[in-house]
C-alpha beads as a LAMMPS data file, in Angstrom:
LAMMPS data file: protein, C-alpha beads

290 atoms
289 bonds

1 atom types
1 bond types

-500.0 500.0 xlo xhi
-500.0 500.0 ylo yhi
-500.0 500.0 zlo zhi

Masses

1 110.0

Atoms # bond

1 1 1 -55.539 -425.643 341.334
2 1 1 -55.274 -424.383 344.936
3 1 1 -52.613 -421.963 346.196
4 1 1 -50.572 -424.722 347.842
5 1 1 -50.250 -426.861 344.726
6 1 1 -49.521 -423.758 342.676
7 1 1 -46.624 -422.823 344.907
8 1 1 -45.356 -426.416 344.781
9 1 1 -45.376 -426.415 340.979
10 1 1 -43.672 -423.033 340.945
11 1 1 -40.904 -424.326 343.217
12 1 1 -40.416 -427.355 340.994
13 1 1 -40.030 -425.111 337.974
14 1 1 -37.560 -422.972 339.905
15 1 1 -35.413 -425.960 340.824
16 1 1 -35.486 -427.139 337.221
17 1 1 -34.294 -423.706 336.159
18 1 1 -31.378 -423.887 338.573
19 1 1 -30.479 -427.334 337.286
20 1 1 -30.328 -426.144 333.685
21 1 1 -28.469 -422.931 334.511
22 1 1 -25.169 -424.790 334.714
23 1 1 -25.738 -426.319 331.286
24 1 1 -26.517 -422.948 329.746
25 1 1 -23.451 -421.429 331.387
26 1 1 -21.186 -423.868 329.568
27 1 1 -22.095 -422.595 326.087
28 1 1 -18.892 -422.858 324.071
29 1 1 -16.798 -419.935 322.881
30 1 1 -17.746 -420.410 319.234
31 1 1 -21.450 -419.963 319.986
32 1 1 -20.697 -416.930 322.113
33 1 1 -18.491 -415.473 319.391
34 1 1 -21.220 -415.905 316.824
35 1 1 -23.428 -413.552 318.816
36 1 1 -20.836 -410.750 318.852
37 1 1 -20.609 -408.211 316.054
38 1 1 -18.246 -409.373 313.321
39 1 1 -15.897 -406.444 313.935
40 1 1 -15.990 -406.654 317.744
41 1 1 -12.877 -407.461 319.717
42 1 1 -15.057 -409.823 321.741
43 1 1 -15.308 -412.136 318.745
44 1 1 -11.584 -411.780 318.000
45 1 1 -10.575 -412.704 321.549
46 1 1 -12.923 -415.689 321.697
47 1 1 -11.647 -416.990 318.337
48 1 1 -8.024 -416.489 319.439
49 1 1 -8.550 -418.495 322.606
50 1 1 -6.739 -416.146 324.977
51 1 1 -6.956 -412.612 326.328
52 1 1 -4.060 -410.135 325.953
53 1 1 -3.756 -407.672 328.840
54 1 1 -1.366 -404.737 329.066
55 1 1 -0.084 -404.201 332.598
56 1 1 3.040 -403.688 334.722
57 1 1 5.182 -405.752 337.080
58 1 1 6.773 -403.394 339.602
59 1 1 3.988 -401.846 341.687
60 1 1 2.601 -403.838 344.603
61 1 1 -0.195 -404.487 345.376
62 1 1 -1.382 -403.906 341.792
63 1 1 1.088 -405.809 339.609
64 1 1 4.330 -407.378 340.834
65 1 1 6.266 -410.628 341.030
66 1 1 5.901 -412.740 344.160
67 1 1 8.697 -414.768 345.767
68 1 1 8.108 -417.556 343.258
69 1 1 8.560 -415.181 340.318
70 1 1 4.849 -415.273 339.445
71 1 1 3.055 -412.157 338.256
72 1 1 0.382 -411.303 340.820
73 1 1 -1.582 -408.327 342.123
74 1 1 -5.050 -406.819 341.950
75 1 1 -4.654 -405.758 338.307
76 1 1 -3.534 -409.273 337.432
77 1 1 -6.559 -410.725 339.192
78 1 1 -8.891 -408.489 337.171
79 1 1 -7.288 -409.866 333.995
80 1 1 -7.839 -413.411 335.218
81 1 1 -11.455 -412.596 336.053
82 1 1 -11.975 -411.551 332.422
83 1 1 -10.273 -414.709 331.156
84 1 1 -12.539 -416.837 333.317
85 1 1 -15.567 -414.985 331.984
86 1 1 -14.412 -415.548 328.408
87 1 1 -13.172 -419.128 328.572
88 1 1 -14.141 -420.416 332.026
89 1 1 -10.382 -420.590 332.590
90 1 1 -8.519 -417.797 334.439
91 1 1 -5.181 -418.945 333.000
92 1 1 -6.081 -418.173 329.380
93 1 1 -4.538 -414.718 329.487
94 1 1 -1.243 -413.271 328.272
95 1 1 0.122 -410.305 330.222
96 1 1 2.147 -407.796 328.204
97 1 1 4.514 -405.680 330.285
98 1 1 4.271 -402.017 329.347
99 1 1 5.437 -398.662 330.623
100 1 1 2.684 -396.527 332.120
101 1 1 3.144 -394.126 329.195
102 1 1 2.036 -396.955 326.858
103 1 1 -1.232 -397.704 328.632
104 1 1 -3.327 -395.761 326.124
105 1 1 -1.231 -396.152 322.921
106 1 1 -1.100 -399.942 323.232
107 1 1 -4.885 -400.085 323.451
108 1 1 -5.543 -397.696 320.570
109 1 1 -3.056 -399.505 318.283
110 1 1 -4.429 -402.977 319.169
111 1 1 -1.203 -404.230 320.743
112 1 1 -3.288 -405.336 323.714
113 1 1 -6.975 -406.115 324.100
114 1 1 -7.247 -404.116 327.311
115 1 1 -5.024 -402.229 329.746
116 1 1 -5.413 -403.058 333.432
117 1 1 -2.680 -401.059 335.151
118 1 1 -3.906 -398.983 338.134
119 1 1 -5.115 -396.355 335.679
120 1 1 -6.944 -393.333 337.110
121 1 1 -10.065 -392.491 335.151
122 1 1 -10.375 -388.904 333.947
123 1 1 -12.446 -386.921 331.476
124 1 1 -9.322 -386.148 329.452
125 1 1 -8.314 -389.804 329.144
126 1 1 -11.898 -390.739 328.294
127 1 1 -11.527 -388.733 325.087
128 1 1 -8.918 -391.286 323.963
129 1 1 -10.166 -394.618 325.343
130 1 1 -13.250 -396.170 326.855
131 1 1 -13.026 -397.002 330.542
132 1 1 -14.600 -400.003 332.178
133 1 1 -16.656 -399.569 335.301
134 1 1 -14.313 -398.787 338.244
135 1 1 -12.878 -401.805 340.042
136 1 1 -11.272 -399.846 342.901
137 1 1 -11.679 -396.428 344.499
138 1 1 -8.187 -395.133 345.237
139 1 1 -7.421 -392.213 347.504
140 1 1 -4.745 -390.485 349.558
141 1 1 -4.208 -391.928 353.042
142 1 1 -1.858 -391.553 355.983
143 1 1 0.707 -394.177 356.953
144 1 1 2.278 -393.875 360.401
145 1 1 4.392 -395.940 362.804
146 1 1 2.656 -398.446 365.101
147 1 1 4.843 -397.422 368.055
148 1 1 4.254 -393.675 367.694
149 1 1 2.012 -391.971 370.223
150 1 1 0.540 -389.767 367.484
151 1 1 -0.080 -392.642 365.056
152 1 1 -3.822 -391.950 364.571
153 1 1 -5.326 -389.219 362.434
154 1 1 -6.940 -387.539 365.441
155 1 1 -3.559 -387.255 367.173
156 1 1 -1.908 -385.981 363.994
157 1 1 -4.618 -383.357 363.615
158 1 1 -4.318 -382.341 367.260
159 1 1 -0.579 -381.884 366.775
160 1 1 -1.235 -378.837 364.609
161 1 1 1.918 -377.137 363.311
162 1 1 4.130 -379.686 365.062
163 1 1 2.845 -382.518 362.851
164 1 1 5.123 -383.354 359.930
165 1 1 3.898 -385.155 356.798
166 1 1 5.919 -386.479 353.848
167 1 1 4.418 -386.744 350.369
168 1 1 5.625 -387.288 346.818
169 1 1 6.493 -383.970 345.220
170 1 1 3.882 -382.532 342.850
171 1 1 2.152 -379.218 342.237
172 1 1 -0.872 -380.057 344.383
173 1 1 0.930 -381.941 347.162
174 1 1 0.825 -379.263 349.848
175 1 1 -2.805 -378.377 349.161
176 1 1 -3.793 -382.061 349.266
177 1 1 -2.300 -382.536 352.728
178 1 1 -3.512 -379.201 354.095
179 1 1 -7.082 -380.054 353.071
180 1 1 -7.174 -382.513 356.004
181 1 1 -4.283 -381.313 358.192
182 1 1 -4.414 -377.540 357.677
183 1 1 -1.646 -376.603 360.127
184 1 1 0.884 -379.375 359.545
185 1 1 4.338 -379.112 358.001
186 1 1 4.509 -380.702 354.540
187 1 1 7.754 -382.263 353.332
188 1 1 7.690 -382.854 349.556
189 1 1 10.125 -385.614 348.536
190 1 1 11.395 -386.785 345.145
191 1 1 10.502 -390.511 345.206
192 1 1 7.925 -392.711 346.901
193 1 1 10.689 -394.791 348.463
194 1 1 12.127 -391.672 350.086
195 1 1 8.656 -390.618 351.247
196 1 1 8.493 -393.880 353.205
197 1 1 12.097 -393.625 354.336
198 1 1 11.352 -390.261 355.918
199 1 1 8.653 -391.962 357.991
200 1 1 10.833 -394.923 358.941
201 1 1 13.641 -392.615 360.079
202 1 1 11.082 -390.574 362.089
203 1 1 11.813 -387.357 360.225
204 1 1 8.045 -387.127 359.743
205 1 1 5.066 -388.328 361.767
206 1 1 3.181 -389.806 358.809
207 1 1 3.474 -390.327 355.070
208 1 1 0.678 -389.349 352.681
209 1 1 0.535 -392.114 350.063
210 1 1 -2.073 -394.077 348.109
211 1 1 -4.749 -395.774 350.204
212 1 1 -3.924 -399.102 348.537
213 1 1 -0.273 -398.700 349.572
214 1 1 -1.272 -397.979 353.166
215 1 1 -3.479 -401.067 353.319
216 1 1 -0.872 -403.255 351.619
217 1 1 2.002 -402.198 353.887
218 1 1 -0.002 -402.104 357.119
219 1 1 -1.489 -405.566 356.533
220 1 1 1.820 -407.115 355.458
221 1 1 4.018 -405.429 358.086
222 1 1 1.874 -404.511 361.115
223 1 1 4.957 -404.246 363.319
224 1 1 6.422 -401.626 360.972
225 1 1 3.500 -399.631 359.561
226 1 1 0.140 -398.409 360.825
227 1 1 -2.970 -397.186 359.012
228 1 1 -3.690 -393.823 360.640
229 1 1 -7.353 -394.154 359.690
230 1 1 -7.837 -391.283 357.264
231 1 1 -8.344 -391.315 353.500
232 1 1 -9.571 -388.646 351.088
233 1 1 -9.510 -387.455 347.456
234 1 1 -11.275 -390.373 345.751
235 1 1 -9.879 -391.509 342.379
236 1 1 -11.389 -394.271 340.242
237 1 1 -9.292 -397.080 338.767
238 1 1 -10.686 -398.584 335.568
239 1 1 -9.500 -400.716 332.677
240 1 1 -8.868 -398.978 329.339
241 1 1 -10.388 -400.286 326.104
242 1 1 -10.384 -399.138 322.508
243 1 1 -13.277 -396.820 321.645
244 1 1 -16.091 -397.762 319.269
245 1 1 -16.671 -401.367 320.400
246 1 1 -19.839 -401.582 322.480
247 1 1 -19.902 -405.403 322.621
248 1 1 -16.403 -405.582 324.122
249 1 1 -17.042 -402.751 326.586
250 1 1 -20.350 -404.269 327.688
251 1 1 -18.771 -407.677 328.235
252 1 1 -15.958 -406.247 330.356
253 1 1 -18.366 -404.170 332.431
254 1 1 -20.715 -407.095 332.965
255 1 1 -17.887 -409.425 333.981
256 1 1 -16.419 -406.929 336.447
257 1 1 -19.846 -406.218 337.952
258 1 1 -20.612 -409.914 338.433
259 1 1 -17.200 -410.482 340.026
260 1 1 -17.538 -407.524 342.391
261 1 1 -21.234 -407.652 343.298
262 1 1 -22.644 -410.943 342.005
263 1 1 -22.251 -414.665 342.552
264 1 1 -18.910 -415.169 340.764
265 1 1 -16.873 -413.252 343.330
266 1 1 -14.317 -415.805 344.568
267 1 1 -11.348 -414.389 342.632
268 1 1 -12.108 -410.757 343.446
269 1 1 -12.756 -411.401 347.133
270 1 1 -9.599 -413.450 347.639
271 1 1 -7.474 -410.789 345.929
272 1 1 -9.086 -407.922 347.841
273 1 1 -8.322 -409.611 351.150
274 1 1 -4.825 -410.673 350.118
275 1 1 -3.661 -407.335 348.711
276 1 1 -5.579 -404.889 350.927
277 1 1 -5.951 -406.906 354.119
278 1 1 -9.721 -406.426 354.206
279 1 1 -12.894 -408.351 353.522
280 1 1 -15.001 -406.816 350.736
281 1 1 -18.320 -405.356 351.936
282 1 1 -21.067 -407.943 352.267
283 1 1 -23.449 -408.259 349.316
284 1 1 -27.090 -408.343 350.350
285 1 1 -29.738 -409.675 347.957
286 1 1 -32.522 -407.229 347.294
287 1 1 -32.271 -403.619 346.177
288 1 1 -29.017 -403.284 344.167
289 1 1 -26.367 -401.239 345.967
290 1 1 -24.033 -401.270 342.978

Bonds

1 1 1 2
2 1 2 3
3 1 3 4
4 1 4 5
5 1 5 6
6 1 6 7
7 1 7 8
8 1 8 9
9 1 9 10
10 1 10 11
11 1 11 12
12 1 12 13
13 1 13 14
14 1 14 15
15 1 15 16
16 1 16 17
17 1 17 18
18 1 18 19
19 1 19 20
20 1 20 21
21 1 21 22
22 1 22 23
23 1 23 24
24 1 24 25
25 1 25 26
26 1 26 27
27 1 27 28
28 1 28 29
29 1 29 30
30 1 30 31
31 1 31 32
32 1 32 33
33 1 33 34
34 1 34 35
35 1 35 36
36 1 36 37
37 1 37 38
38 1 38 39
39 1 39 40
40 1 40 41
41 1 41 42
42 1 42 43
43 1 43 44
44 1 44 45
45 1 45 46
46 1 46 47
47 1 47 48
48 1 48 49
49 1 49 50
50 1 50 51
51 1 51 52
52 1 52 53
53 1 53 54
54 1 54 55
55 1 55 56
56 1 56 57
57 1 57 58
58 1 58 59
59 1 59 60
60 1 60 61
61 1 61 62
62 1 62 63
63 1 63 64
64 1 64 65
65 1 65 66
66 1 66 67
67 1 67 68
68 1 68 69
69 1 69 70
70 1 70 71
71 1 71 72
72 1 72 73
73 1 73 74
74 1 74 75
75 1 75 76
76 1 76 77
77 1 77 78
78 1 78 79
79 1 79 80
80 1 80 81
81 1 81 82
82 1 82 83
83 1 83 84
84 1 84 85
85 1 85 86
86 1 86 87
87 1 87 88
88 1 88 89
89 1 89 90
90 1 90 91
91 1 91 92
92 1 92 93
93 1 93 94
94 1 94 95
95 1 95 96
96 1 96 97
97 1 97 98
98 1 98 99
99 1 99 100
100 1 100 101
101 1 101 102
102 1 102 103
103 1 103 104
104 1 104 105
105 1 105 106
106 1 106 107
107 1 107 108
108 1 108 109
109 1 109 110
110 1 110 111
111 1 111 112
112 1 112 113
113 1 113 114
114 1 114 115
115 1 115 116
116 1 116 117
117 1 117 118
118 1 118 119
119 1 119 120
120 1 120 121
121 1 121 122
122 1 122 123
123 1 123 124
124 1 124 125
125 1 125 126
126 1 126 127
127 1 127 128
128 1 128 129
129 1 129 130
130 1 130 131
131 1 131 132
132 1 132 133
133 1 133 134
134 1 134 135
135 1 135 136
136 1 136 137
137 1 137 138
138 1 138 139
139 1 139 140
140 1 140 141
141 1 141 142
142 1 142 143
143 1 143 144
144 1 144 145
145 1 145 146
146 1 146 147
147 1 147 148
148 1 148 149
149 1 149 150
150 1 150 151
151 1 151 152
152 1 152 153
153 1 153 154
154 1 154 155
155 1 155 156
156 1 156 157
157 1 157 158
158 1 158 159
159 1 159 160
160 1 160 161
161 1 161 162
162 1 162 163
163 1 163 164
164 1 164 165
165 1 165 166
166 1 166 167
167 1 167 168
168 1 168 169
169 1 169 170
170 1 170 171
171 1 171 172
172 1 172 173
173 1 173 174
174 1 174 175
175 1 175 176
176 1 176 177
177 1 177 178
178 1 178 179
179 1 179 180
180 1 180 181
181 1 181 182
182 1 182 183
183 1 183 184
184 1 184 185
185 1 185 186
186 1 186 187
187 1 187 188
188 1 188 189
189 1 189 190
190 1 190 191
191 1 191 192
192 1 192 193
193 1 193 194
194 1 194 195
195 1 195 196
196 1 196 197
197 1 197 198
198 1 198 199
199 1 199 200
200 1 200 201
201 1 201 202
202 1 202 203
203 1 203 204
204 1 204 205
205 1 205 206
206 1 206 207
207 1 207 208
208 1 208 209
209 1 209 210
210 1 210 211
211 1 211 212
212 1 212 213
213 1 213 214
214 1 214 215
215 1 215 216
216 1 216 217
217 1 217 218
218 1 218 219
219 1 219 220
220 1 220 221
221 1 221 222
222 1 222 223
223 1 223 224
224 1 224 225
225 1 225 226
226 1 226 227
227 1 227 228
228 1 228 229
229 1 229 230
230 1 230 231
231 1 231 232
232 1 232 233
233 1 233 234
234 1 234 235
235 1 235 236
236 1 236 237
237 1 237 238
238 1 238 239
239 1 239 240
240 1 240 241
241 1 241 242
242 1 242 243
243 1 243 244
244 1 244 245
245 1 245 246
246 1 246 247
247 1 247 248
248 1 248 249
249 1 249 250
250 1 250 251
251 1 251 252
252 1 252 253
253 1 253 254
254 1 254 255
255 1 255 256
256 1 256 257
257 1 257 258
258 1 258 259
259 1 259 260
260 1 260 261
261 1 261 262
262 1 262 263
263 1 263 264
264 1 264 265
265 1 265 266
266 1 266 267
267 1 267 268
268 1 268 269
269 1 269 270
270 1 270 271
271 1 271 272
272 1 272 273
273 1 273 274
274 1 274 275
275 1 275 276
276 1 276 277
277 1 277 278
278 1 278 279
279 1 279 280
280 1 280 281
281 1 281 282
282 1 282 283
283 1 283 284
284 1 284 285
285 1 285 286
286 1 286 287
287 1 287 288
288 1 288 289
289 1 289 290
């Protein structure tokens, strides 16, 4: 067999493989469940026929009700991505509203299968639950006014001691701001709403808030808010799962990875653009940049 005919046969086999891939992908839930360990939550969820996700409903762009009263947000999308991976149906998921203080207890007591609720990963929390791979890198960012002359980070930095920044009150607030704007005045305020109100009333030049909040507000209200172009202090958001279940953890990680970096990325990409006003970075076949 010459090289040309060999390549032709190889291509035929490749096309046949692609044709059968769709058939293999439709393996039913019962067959998939049979491959999971008998005590794995993966088998329990598949047998039940729906996923139960603990989350919230009052924090855009992560979990909130839209004008139609529907629960939406990036956390909600991640739950739907898991449901699609489990049942090829993103609607087969029940969302359980929980207080942030219940994010870990509801997982450890099996009230929910998984918590997806803008939860910052930490070594301390990892002693209590398993975390999925991160699905967003949060940070602190600066929100300013689009009409302000000093709306960009460079102008805020150049303002020195005359620059005023509002931030939610906490023990590290002043140090966090001074790490990027060492000479500015820091105004610590009791609630996030009042942090933003201080900006809107021009009592400060910028508000230091979550990067996701900056992108959400600036993309939704460009005539009212402006992304000053500076973010820092990376924090990882991950889903929380009960410890001791490798099958369930591996499934969640695999599904998130495929949705973020692989071929099944439609749900993740649409949500990322909708809630953060940005296109996800392009995925390039070849060496894995994951």
